[in-house]
C-alpha positions as CSV (number, residue, x, y, z in Angstrom):
1,M,0.0,0.0,0.0
2,S,3.0,2.2,-0.4
3,I,4.2,3.6,-3.7
4,G,4.9,0.0,-4.8
5,A,1.6,-1.6,-4.0
6,R,-1.1,-1.6,-6.7
7,P,-3.9,-3.6,-8.2
8,P,-2.9,-6.9,-9.8
9,Q,-1.4,-6.4,-13.3
10,V,-1.8,-9.0,-16.0
11,T,1.4,-9.5,-17.8
12,A,2.4,-11.6,-20.9
13,S,3.2,-14.6,-18.7
14,G,0.9,-14.3,-15.8
15,T,-0.1,-11.7,-13.2
16,M,2.0,-9.5,-10.9
17,F,0.8,-9.0,-7.3
18,R,2.3,-6.3,-5.1
19,V,1.3,-5.8,-1.4
20,H,2.5,-3.5,1.4
21,A,3.1,-5.4,4.7
22,P,6.2,-4.1,6.3
23,D,5.8,-5.9,9.7
24,A,5.0,-9.3,8.2
25,S,7.5,-12.1,8.4
26,A,6.0,-14.0,5.6
27,L,3.3,-13.4,2.9
28,W,1.6,-15.8,0.6
29,L,-0.5,-15.3,-2.5
30,C,-3.4,-17.8,-2.3
31,L,-5.0,-18.9,-5.6
32,F,-8.4,-20.7,-5.6
33,D,-9.8,-23.0,-8.2
34,A,-13.4,-23.5,-9.1
35,H,-13.9,-26.1,-6.3
36,G,-12.3,-24.0,-3.6
37,G,-8.9,-25.7,-3.7
38,E,-6.1,-23.4,-2.6
39,T,-2.6,-23.1,-3.9
40,R,-0.2,-20.9,-1.8
41,V,2.6,-19.1,-3.6
42,P,5.2,-17.4,-1.4
43,M,5.8,-13.8,-2.0
44,R,9.2,-12.1,-1.6
45,Q,10.0,-8.9,0.1
46,E,11.3,-6.2,-2.3
47,G,12.1,-3.3,0.0
48,D,10.0,-0.4,1.5
49,G,7.7,-3.0,3.0
50,V,6.4,-4.2,-0.4
51,W,6.0,-7.9,-1.2
52,Q,5.5,-9.2,-4.7
53,V,5.2,-12.2,-6.9
54,E,4.5,-12.8,-10.6
55,A,2.2,-15.8,-10.7
56,A,2.9,-17.6,-14.0
57,G,-0.2,-18.7,-16.0
58,V,-2.5,-16.7,-13.8
59,G,-4.8,-14.4,-15.7
60,V,-8.1,-12.6,-15.9
61,G,-10.8,-14.3,-13.8
62,A,-8.4,-15.8,-11.3
63,R,-9.7,-15.8,-7.7
64,Y,-7.2,-15.0,-5.0
65,G,-6.5,-13.9,-1.4
66,L,-3.5,-13.2,0.8
67,R,-2.1,-14.7,4.0
68,A,0.4,-13.0,6.3
69,D,2.4,-14.2,9.2
70,G,4.1,-12.1,11.9
71,P,3.7,-11.0,15.5
72,Y,0.2,-11.4,17.1
73,D,-0.2,-8.8,19.8
74,P,-3.7,-7.1,19.6
75,P,-3.0,-4.7,22.6
76,A,0.0,-3.4,20.6
77,G,-2.0,-3.2,17.4
78,L,-0.8,-6.4,15.6
79,W,-3.0,-9.1,14.3
80,F,-1.0,-11.3,12.0
81,D,-2.6,-14.7,11.6
82,P,-2.0,-17.1,8.7
83,D,-5.3,-18.8,9.3
84,K,-7.1,-15.6,8.2
85,L,-7.5,-15.2,4.5
86,L,-7.1,-11.5,3.6
87,L,-8.5,-9.3,0.8
88,D,-5.9,-7.5,-1.2
89,P,-6.6,-3.8,-0.4
90,Y,-6.0,-3.0,-4.1
91,A,-8.3,-5.8,-5.4
92,T,-10.6,-4.2,-8.0
93,A,-13.3,-6.9,-7.8
94,I,-14.5,-9.6,-5.4
95,D,-16.5,-12.8,-6.2
96,R,-19.3,-12.3,-3.6
97,A,-20.4,-10.0,-0.8
98,F,-19.0,-10.0,2.7
99,I,-21.1,-11.8,5.3
100,Y,-20.1,-11.4,9.0
101,D,-19.1,-14.6,10.8
102,P,-17.7,-14.8,14.3
103,A,-14.8,-16.9,13.0
104,L,-13.5,-13.8,11.2
105,A,-12.7,-12.3,14.6
106,A,-11.4,-15.4,16.4
107,P,-8.1,-14.9,18.1
108,R,-5.0,-16.6,16.5
109,G,-5.1,-20.3,17.2
110,A,-8.7,-20.3,18.4
111,G,-10.6,-20.3,15.2
112,P,-10.9,-22.2,11.9
113,D,-9.3,-21.2,8.6
114,T,-11.4,-18.4,7.2
115,A,-10.9,-19.1,3.5
116,P,-14.3,-20.8,3.1
117,I,-16.2,-17.8,4.4
118,M,-14.1,-15.0,2.8
119,P,-14.8,-13.4,-0.5
120,K,-11.9,-13.7,-3.0
121,G,-10.4,-11.0,-5.0
122,V,-10.8,-11.4,-8.8
123,V,-8.1,-10.6,-11.3
124,E,-9.6,-8.2,-13.8
125,A,-8.5,-6.7,-17.1
126,Q,-9.0,-3.0,-16.5
127,L,-11.4,-1.2,-18.8
128,P,-9.7,1.2,-21.2
129,S,-9.3,4.5,-19.3
130,V,-12.0,7.0,-20.2
131,A,-10.9,10.3,-21.8
132,H,-10.6,13.0,-19.2
133,R,-13.5,15.4,-19.2
134,S,-14.5,18.3,-17.0
135,P,-17.1,17.5,-14.4
136,L,-20.7,18.1,-15.5
137,F,-21.7,19.3,-12.1
138,R,-21.1,23.0,-11.2
139,P,-21.5,24.5,-7.7
140,G,-24.9,26.1,-7.3
141,G,-26.7,23.1,-8.8
142,L,-28.9,20.5,-7.2
143,I,-27.3,17.3,-5.8
144,Y,-29.7,14.4,-5.4
145,E,-28.5,12.0,-2.7
146,L,-29.7,8.4,-3.2
147,H,-29.2,4.8,-2.1
148,V,-28.8,2.7,-5.2
149,R,-30.7,-0.3,-3.8
150,G,-33.5,1.5,-2.0
151,F,-34.1,4.0,-4.8
152,T,-35.2,1.4,-7.4
153,M,-36.2,-1.7,-5.4
154,R,-39.9,-0.7,-5.6
155,H,-39.9,1.2,-8.9
156,P,-42.7,-0.2,-11.0
157,E,-41.1,0.8,-14.4
158,V,-37.6,-0.7,-13.7
159,P,-37.3,-4.3,-14.8
160,P,-37.3,-6.6,-11.8
161,A,-33.8,-8.0,-12.7
162,Q,-32.4,-4.4,-12.5
163,R,-34.1,-3.2,-9.4
164,G,-31.7,-2.4,-6.6
165,T,-28.7,-2.2,-8.9
166,I,-26.5,0.5,-10.4
167,A,-27.8,-0.5,-13.8
168,A,-31.3,0.8,-12.9
169,L,-30.0,4.3,-12.7
170,G,-29.7,4.4,-16.5
171,H,-33.3,3.4,-17.0
172,P,-35.3,6.0,-18.9
173,A,-38.0,6.3,-16.2
174,V,-35.3,7.1,-13.6
175,I,-33.6,9.6,-15.8
176,A,-36.9,11.3,-16.6
177,H,-37.6,11.8,-12.9
178,L,-34.1,13.3,-12.3
179,K,-34.5,15.6,-15.3
180,A,-37.9,16.8,-14.1
181,L,-36.1,17.8,-10.9
182,H,-33.3,19.5,-12.8
183,V,-30.8,17.3,-10.9
184,S,-27.2,18.5,-11.6
185,A,-25.6,15.4,-10.1
186,V,-26.7,12.3,-8.2
187,E,-24.7,11.5,-5.1
188,L,-24.5,7.7,-4.7
189,M,-24.2,6.4,-1.2
190,P,-21.3,3.9,-0.7
191,L,-20.8,1.4,-3.6
192,T,-17.6,-0.3,-2.5
193,A,-17.8,-3.7,-0.7
194,W,-18.7,-3.5,3.0
195,I,-19.5,-5.9,5.9
196,D,-22.2,-6.0,8.6
197,E,-21.3,-4.8,12.1
198,R,-21.1,-7.8,14.4
199,H,-24.1,-6.9,16.5
200,L,-26.5,-6.9,13.6
201,G,-26.7,-10.6,12.8
202,P,-28.2,-11.6,16.2
203,L,-30.8,-8.9,15.7
204,G,-31.7,-10.3,12.3
205,L,-30.5,-7.2,10.6
206,T,-27.9,-6.3,8.0
207,N,-25.9,-3.1,7.2
208,Y,-28.0,-1.4,4.5
209,W,-26.2,2.0,4.0
210,G,-22.8,0.6,3.3
211,Y,-20.7,2.9,5.6
212,N,-18.6,0.0,6.8
213,P,-16.1,-0.7,4.0
214,V,-13.7,-3.5,3.5
215,S,-12.6,-2.5,0.0
216,W,-12.0,0.9,-1.5
217,F,-11.8,-0.4,-5.0
218,A,-14.2,-3.3,-5.5
219,I,-17.8,-2.4,-6.0
220,D,-20.1,-4.5,-3.8
221,P,-21.6,-7.2,-6.1
222,R,-25.0,-6.8,-4.5
223,L,-25.2,-3.3,-6.1
224,A,-23.4,-4.0,-9.3
225,P,-23.4,-7.6,-10.5
226,G,-21.6,-6.3,-13.6
227,G,-18.9,-4.5,-11.6
228,M,-17.1,-1.5,-13.0
229,A,-18.5,-1.9,-16.5
230,E,-22.0,-1.6,-15.0
231,L,-21.1,1.6,-13.2
232,R,-19.5,3.0,-16.3
233,Q,-22.6,2.3,-18.3
234,A,-24.8,4.0,-15.7
235,V,-22.5,7.0,-15.6
236,D,-22.6,7.3,-19.4
237,A,-26.4,7.2,-19.4
238,L,-26.6,9.9,-16.7
239,H,-23.9,12.0,-18.5
240,E,-25.8,11.8,-21.7
241,A,-28.8,13.3,-19.8
242,G,-26.6,16.1,-18.5
243,I,-26.4,14.6,-15.0
244,G,-23.1,14.3,-13.1
245,V,-22.2,11.5,-10.7
246,I,-20.7,11.9,-7.3
247,L,-19.6,9.0,-5.2
248,D,-19.8,8.9,-1.4
249,M,-16.5,7.5,-0.1
250,V,-15.7,6.2,3.4
251,Y,-11.9,6.5,4.1
252,N,-12.2,7.4,7.8
253,H,-12.5,3.8,9.0
254,D,-12.8,0.3,7.7
255,G,-15.1,-2.7,8.6
256,E,-12.5,-4.4,10.8
257,S,-13.8,-2.4,13.8
258,D,-12.2,-2.4,17.2
259,R,-9.7,-4.7,19.0
260,D,-12.3,-7.6,18.9
261,G,-13.3,-7.0,15.3
262,P,-12.8,-9.3,12.2
263,T,-9.4,-9.6,10.4
264,L,-10.3,-9.1,6.8
265,S,-7.6,-7.0,5.0
266,L,-5.7,-4.0,6.4
267,R,-5.7,-5.3,10.0
268,G,-4.0,-8.5,8.9
269,L,-1.4,-6.9,6.5
270,D,-0.3,-3.5,7.7
271,P,-2.1,-2.5,10.9
272,R,0.5,0.0,12.1
273,S,0.4,2.0,8.9
274,A,-3.3,1.7,8.3
275,F,-4.8,2.7,11.6
276,R,-4.2,5.5,14.1
277,H,-3.0,4.3,17.5
278,A,-2.7,5.8,20.9
279,A,0.4,5.4,23.0
280,G,0.8,1.7,23.7
281,G,-0.8,0.6,20.5
282,S,-4.5,0.7,21.2
283,L,-6.8,1.8,18.4
284,I,-8.0,5.4,18.3
285,N,-11.7,5.7,17.6
286,D,-12.5,9.1,16.2
287,T,-15.3,7.7,14.1
288,G,-17.4,5.8,16.6
289,T,-16.9,2.6,14.6
290,G,-14.0,1.1,16.4
291,N,-11.0,2.3,14.4
292,S,-9.7,5.3,12.5
293,I,-7.7,5.2,9.3
294,A,-4.3,7.0,9.4
295,C,-5.3,8.9,6.2
296,N,-2.0,10.9,6.2
297,A,0.4,8.0,6.6
298,P,2.3,7.6,3.3
299,A,0.9,4.1,2.7
300,M,-2.7,5.1,3.2
301,R,-2.4,8.3,1.2
302,A,-1.2,6.2,-1.8
303,L,-4.1,3.8,-1.3
304,I,-6.7,6.5,-1.1
305,L,-5.4,8.5,-4.0
306,A,-5.2,5.3,-6.2
307,S,-8.8,4.5,-5.2
308,L,-10.1,7.9,-6.2
309,R,-8.2,7.8,-9.5
310,H,-9.6,4.4,-10.2
311,F,-13.1,5.6,-10.2
312,V,-12.3,8.7,-12.3
313,Q,-10.3,6.8,-14.9
314,Q,-12.5,3.8,-15.1
315,A,-16.0,5.3,-14.8
316,S,-15.5,9.1,-15.3
317,V,-17.2,10.1,-12.1
318,D,-17.5,13.8,-11.5
319,G,-16.5,13.9,-7.9
320,F,-16.6,12.6,-4.4
321,R,-18.3,13.3,-1.1
322,F,-16.2,12.2,1.9
323,D,-17.9,10.7,5.0
324,L,-16.5,12.2,8.3
325,G,-14.2,14.4,6.2
326,P,-12.0,15.7,9.0
327,A,-10.3,12.3,9.1
328,L,-8.7,13.2,5.7
329,G,-6.9,16.2,7.2
330,R,-6.2,15.0,10.7
331,L,-2.5,15.1,11.8
332,D,-1.0,14.5,15.2
333,H,-1.8,18.1,16.2
334,G,-5.4,18.1,14.9
335,F,-7.2,18.9,11.6
336,D,-5.1,20.8,9.0
337,P,-6.6,22.0,5.7
338,R,-3.1,21.8,4.3
339,A,-2.6,18.1,5.4
340,P,-0.6,16.1,2.9
341,L,-3.5,14.0,1.6
342,L,-5.7,17.2,1.0
343,E,-2.8,18.9,-0.8
344,E,-2.0,15.8,-2.9
345,M,-5.7,15.5,-4.0
346,R,-5.6,18.9,-5.5
347,A,-2.1,18.4,-7.0
348,D,-3.1,15.1,-8.7
349,P,-3.6,15.6,-12.4
350,V,-6.5,13.1,-12.5
351,L,-8.3,14.6,-9.4
352,A,-7.4,18.3,-9.6
353,D,-10.7,19.3,-11.3
354,R,-13.0,16.9,-9.5
355,I,-15.8,18.1,-7.2
356,L,-14.8,17.4,-3.6
357,I,-17.4,17.6,-0.9
358,A,-16.8,17.2,2.9
359,E,-19.0,16.1,5.6
360,P,-17.0,18.4,7.8
361,W,-17.4,16.7,11.2
362,D,-16.5,13.6,13.1
363,I,-16.4,12.8,16.9
364,G,-12.7,13.2,17.3
365,P,-10.9,16.1,19.1
366,G,-11.6,19.3,17.1
367,G,-13.8,17.2,14.9
368,Y,-16.3,20.0,13.9
369,Q,-14.6,21.8,11.0
370,L,-17.5,23.4,9.1
371,G,-16.1,26.2,7.0
372,H,-12.4,25.1,7.4
373,F,-11.8,22.9,4.4
374,P,-9.7,24.2,1.5
375,D,-11.3,26.9,-0.6
376,S,-11.9,24.6,-3.6
377,W,-14.1,22.2,-1.5
378,L,-17.8,22.2,-0.9
379,E,-19.1,21.4,2.6
380,W,-22.3,19.9,4.0
381,N,-23.9,22.7,6.1
382,D,-25.6,21.3,9.1
383,R,-26.2,24.8,10.5
384,Y,-28.3,25.5,7.5
385,R,-30.3,22.3,8.2
386,D,-30.8,23.1,11.9
387,D,-31.6,26.8,11.5
388,M,-34.1,26.3,8.8
389,R,-35.8,23.5,10.7
390,R,-36.0,25.6,13.8
391,F,-37.5,28.5,11.9
392,W,-40.3,26.4,10.4
393,R,-40.8,24.6,13.7
394,G,-41.7,28.0,15.1
395,D,-38.7,28.6,17.5
396,A,-38.5,32.2,18.7
397,G,-35.6,34.4,17.6
398,T,-34.7,32.5,14.4
399,I,-35.5,35.0,11.7
400,G,-31.9,36.3,11.5
401,A,-30.4,32.9,11.2
402,F,-33.0,32.0,8.6
403,A,-32.0,35.0,6.5
404,T,-28.3,34.3,6.8
405,R,-28.7,30.7,5.6
406,L,-31.0,31.7,2.8
407,A,-28.4,34.2,1.6
408,G,-25.5,31.7,1.5
409,S,-24.1,31.5,5.0
410,S,-21.5,34.3,4.7
411,D,-20.8,33.9,8.4
412,I,-19.4,30.5,7.7
413,F,-18.0,31.1,4.3
414,P,-16.9,34.7,4.5
415,N,-14.7,35.2,1.4
416,G,-17.5,36.0,-1.1
417,R,-17.9,32.5,-2.8
418,T,-20.1,30.4,-0.7
419,R,-19.1,26.7,-0.5
420,T,-22.2,25.7,1.3
421,V,-24.2,22.5,0.5
422,N,-27.6,23.4,1.8
423,F,-29.8,20.5,2.9
424,L,-32.8,19.9,5.1
425,A,-32.6,16.1,5.2
426,A,-30.0,13.5,4.3
427,H,-29.7,9.7,4.6
428,D,-28.7,10.2,8.2
429,G,-31.7,11.6,10.1
430,F,-35.4,12.2,9.6
431,T,-36.8,12.3,6.1
432,L,-38.5,15.6,5.2
433,A,-41.9,14.1,5.8
434,D,-41.0,12.6,9.1
435,L,-39.5,15.9,10.2
436,T,-43.0,17.3,10.2
437,A,-44.7,14.3,11.7
438,Y,-42.5,13.1,14.6
439,A,-41.3,15.1,17.5
440,A,-39.0,12.3,18.5
441,R,-37.2,9.4,16.8
442,H,-38.8,5.9,16.5
443,N,-35.9,3.6,15.9
444,E,-37.3,0.5,17.7
445,A,-36.8,-1.6,14.6
446,N,-33.0,-1.2,15.0
447,G,-33.0,-3.4,18.1
448,E,-31.2,-0.9,20.4
449,Q,-34.2,0.2,22.5
450,N,-34.5,3.5,20.6
451,R,-31.1,4.7,21.9
452,D,-29.4,5.1,18.5
453,G,-29.6,8.0,16.1
454,H,-29.8,11.7,16.8
455,G,-31.8,12.8,19.8
456,E,-32.2,16.4,18.8
457,N,-33.7,16.7,15.4
458,Y,-35.5,20.1,15.6
459,S,-38.6,18.2,14.3
460,W,-42.2,18.6,15.2
461,N,-45.4,16.6,15.2
462,N,-47.8,18.7,13.2
463,G,-50.9,17.1,14.5
464,V,-52.9,20.4,14.3
465,E,-54.2,21.2,17.7
466,G,-57.9,20.3,18.0
467,A,-58.1,18.7,14.6
468,S,-59.8,15.3,14.5
469,D,-59.8,14.9,10.7
470,D,-56.8,13.1,9.3
471,S,-57.1,15.0,6.1
472,V,-56.6,18.3,8.0
473,I,-53.4,16.9,9.6
474,R,-52.1,15.6,6.3
475,A,-52.8,19.0,4.7
476,A,-50.9,20.8,7.5
477,R,-47.9,18.5,7.1
478,Q,-47.9,18.8,3.4
479,R,-48.0,22.6,3.8
480,D,-44.9,22.4,6.0
481,M,-43.1,20.2,3.5
482,R,-43.9,22.6,0.7
483,A,-42.5,25.5,2.9
484,L,-39.3,23.5,3.6
485,L,-38.9,22.5,-0.1
486,T,-39.4,26.1,-1.2
487,T,-36.9,27.3,1.3
488,L,-34.3,24.8,-0.1
489,F,-34.9,25.7,-3.7
490,C,-34.7,29.4,-3.0
491,S,-31.5,29.2,-1.1
492,R,-28.2,30.6,-2.3
493,G,-25.4,28.2,-3.1
494,T,-25.5,24.4,-3.8
495,I,-28.5,22.5,-2.6
496,M,-29.0,18.8,-1.8
497,L,-32.2,16.9,-1.9
498,C,-32.5,13.4,-0.4
499,A,-34.2,11.0,-2.8
500,G,-37.9,10.7,-2.2
501,D,-38.2,13.8,-0.1
502,E,-39.7,15.6,-3.1
503,F,-42.8,13.4,-2.8
504,G,-43.0,12.8,1.0
505,R,-41.3,9.5,1.6
506,S,-41.4,8.3,5.2
507,Q,-39.2,6.0,7.3
508,Q,-41.9,5.6,10.0
509,G,-40.0,8.0,12.2
510,N,-36.7,6.0,12.0
511,N,-33.9,8.5,11.9
512,N,-31.1,6.0,11.7
513,A,-32.2,3.4,9.2
514,Y,-28.7,2.1,8.4
515,A,-29.8,-1.5,9.2
516,Q,-33.2,-1.4,7.5
517,D,-32.9,-3.1,4.1
518,N,-36.6,-3.3,3.7
519,A,-39.7,-1.3,3.1
520,I,-38.8,1.2,5.9
521,S,-36.0,2.5,3.7
522,W,-37.0,1.5,0.1
523,I,-38.7,4.3,-1.7
524,D,-42.5,3.6,-2.4
525,W,-42.9,5.0,-5.9
526,E,-46.5,4.0,-6.3
527,G,-47.5,5.6,-3.0
528,R,-45.8,8.9,-3.5
529,D,-47.5,12.2,-3.0
530,Q,-47.9,13.3,-6.5
531,A,-49.2,16.8,-5.6
532,L,-46.0,17.5,-3.6
533,E,-43.9,16.0,-6.4
534,A,-45.5,18.4,-8.9
535,E,-44.7,21.3,-6.5
536,A,-41.1,20.1,-6.3
537,F,-40.8,19.9,-10.1
538,A,-42.2,23.5,-10.4
539,L,-39.7,24.7,-7.8
540,A,-36.8,23.0,-9.6
541,A,-37.9,24.7,-12.9
542,L,-38.0,28.1,-11.1
543,R,-34.5,27.6,-9.6
544,A,-33.1,26.5,-13.0
545,D,-34.7,29.6,-14.7
546,E,-33.5,32.1,-12.1
547,A,-29.7,32.8,-12.0
548,D,-30.2,34.6,-8.7
549,L,-31.2,31.4,-7.0
550,H,-28.3,29.2,-8.1
551,G,-25.5,31.8,-7.7
552,I,-22.5,30.8,-5.6
553,T,-21.6,34.2,-4.1
554,A,-23.0,34.9,-0.7
555,L,-25.5,37.8,-0.9
556,T,-24.6,41.2,0.6
557,D,-26.6,44.3,1.2
558,D,-25.4,45.5,-2.2
559,D,-27.2,42.6,-3.9
560,V,-30.5,42.5,-2.0
561,D,-32.9,44.4,0.2
562,W,-34.4,42.9,3.3
563,L,-37.9,44.1,3.8
564,D,-41.0,43.6,5.9
565,E,-44.4,42.8,4.5
566,T,-45.1,46.5,3.9
567,D,-42.0,46.8,1.5
568,S,-40.1,48.8,4.2
569,P,-36.5,48.0,5.1
570,L,-36.3,45.8,8.2
571,T,-35.0,47.8,11.1
572,V,-32.5,46.6,13.7
573,A,-35.4,46.4,16.1
574,Q,-37.4,44.2,13.8
575,W,-34.6,41.8,13.2
576,E,-34.4,41.4,16.9
577,E,-38.1,40.7,17.5
578,P,-38.2,37.2,19.0
579,E,-41.6,36.5,17.4
580,R,-40.9,37.9,13.9
581,R,-41.9,35.3,11.3
582,R,-42.1,37.4,8.1
583,L,-39.6,39.0,5.7
584,V,-38.9,39.7,2.1
585,L,-35.6,39.1,0.3
586,R,-35.6,41.1,-2.9
587,Y,-32.9,41.1,-5.5
588,R,-32.0,44.6,-6.6
589,A,-31.0,43.8,-10.1
590,S,-33.8,41.5,-11.2
591,G,-36.6,42.4,-8.7
592,L,-37.1,38.7,-7.8
593,A,-38.7,38.6,-4.4
594,I,-38.9,35.8,-1.9
595,C,-41.7,36.4,0.6
596,V,-41.5,34.4,3.7
597,N,-44.5,34.0,6.0
598,G,-43.7,31.7,8.9
599,A,-46.7,33.0,10.9
600,S,-49.9,31.1,11.5
601,E,-52.0,33.6,9.6
602,A,-52.0,34.5,5.9
603,C,-50.3,37.7,4.8
604,R,-50.4,40.2,1.9
605,F,-47.0,41.4,1.0
606,S,-46.8,44.8,-0.7
607,L,-44.3,44.8,-3.6
608,P,-43.5,47.5,-6.3
609,H,-44.8,45.2,-9.1
610,G,-47.9,44.1,-7.2
611,D,-49.2,42.7,-4.0
612,V,-48.5,39.0,-3.2
613,D,-50.8,36.9,-0.9
614,V,-48.9,34.3,1.0
615,A,-50.7,31.6,3.0
616,A,-49.8,30.8,6.6
617,R,-46.5,29.0,7.0
618,S,-45.6,29.4,3.4
619,I,-43.2,31.1,1.0
620,G,-44.2,33.1,-2.1
621,V,-42.0,33.9,-5.0
622,S,-42.7,37.0,-7.1
623,R,-41.1,37.8,-10.4
624,P,-41.5,41.1,-12.2
625,E,-42.8,40.8,-15.8
626,R,-40.0,40.6,-18.3
């Protein structure tokens, strides 16, 4: 995994394998025939911790793994065990999905050989590299976050054989929906192979989201039976429709978990380089998953960069979103936006022009880094999420924060260009519909006594006091969803919509559905709220048509006027009114006006080009005749 490690390379006489394992005393390439028979080929150490062997006669389609011997001392961070078959960290394909088994975590000498229960790497002939092209996505557009499986599992127009796979994203019905929303790029939740957390099996659950990776190259065969070729075809279809593709990558930890976790790949080959350790060798856990990848160690930088280049050169993806992004820039003294890995990403000729998006927080020391990533990055803006939720929930004193977020969050991104990714809901947390229907989480199906997931969601149960008619309650909730969607589509900067929120999908109040590979998470296309969907399509068309709305400079007082409902400038005293729920943002150049009425009564807004009536808890948009 240093400069010398790389994916298997097919040669004229066989295949060359190169692996980084500096603390190993012996390393074997393990080749498997169609019946599971194993042939072990010793590898030789070539220097810089790299072991290699050219396996004569081994070609495309060969199935293989690795075994390593060396010191076994888990308290010191060493897990060498030749009974554990290991996945090559650079393997570009695997023959089947990972399934957790306690034997994978058995101490050395206490468990069986794991070869029968481990997926094998598959030697591939790499697809011809795609021609380098600029990303289709541009900041200021609409990112549409989706889970490949859940997005199409219940789609009636997608052929059953394609449902739940990457191939389904190229289906005309899927692309038509994305185009109706004016989606600039889809953001695909993790595609690379992952494993279940060990506590899920006894609960009868599996990891659905995929944020527990074992490989950073191999696509999980459950999502792409056709592997990289299937991803490339889907990307080509989306690109043909003018839609970019962003991959959600998880480099902050791997699925080998804590001291008692399974030995699958990095842990059994290069644990001291791969993971961050405290004094004495214990694993640092800045991710809440059991381990933290040492992203700025030379070996891991090389692995991460090679993984990113792999997806650009093989599938022409437009960019990446990074889960728990501070891990990429964490050095011994804390997060540094000039950390070697971040600098190398921008210097790399393949990656330099890609869209890079940070989830700018983790649970480590100094882990909240919103606004602190390099200037070329975009960042998920959770303060936008929370401030907008609190305003529409009716919290006092939130009008100023609402206006700041609507205008591009210049307090967070102060240098003119706003790098915000505005969102109201994402895969992690309540859906937009559940935000207006549940005051508290309902995660009982996760088997953790409703203790998991976020406790403070700034949500509300809009039951409409005194209402006994379900239709009245549904109408009130739909009104609030319309207000939230309108807020998002009228916000300055890049916006992100979570798939299905445009038509009111629900997860039954579950705000941490990572283990719900079932109807709780799968989008119900036939049961969608088509009236809300039509509203979302109209808002998307408005945003696409109005350059003011998708600009990427934060608004200043030179750009807009902030007015009350009588068309008078808001005074300092009005801004400070705890109960103020109304304002107008009017663009000086175009006259476009966004009329916000968060009050419980309808309001008539006076504007130079005509009055605008805005219903209670709603937003009106007024455009002068052109």
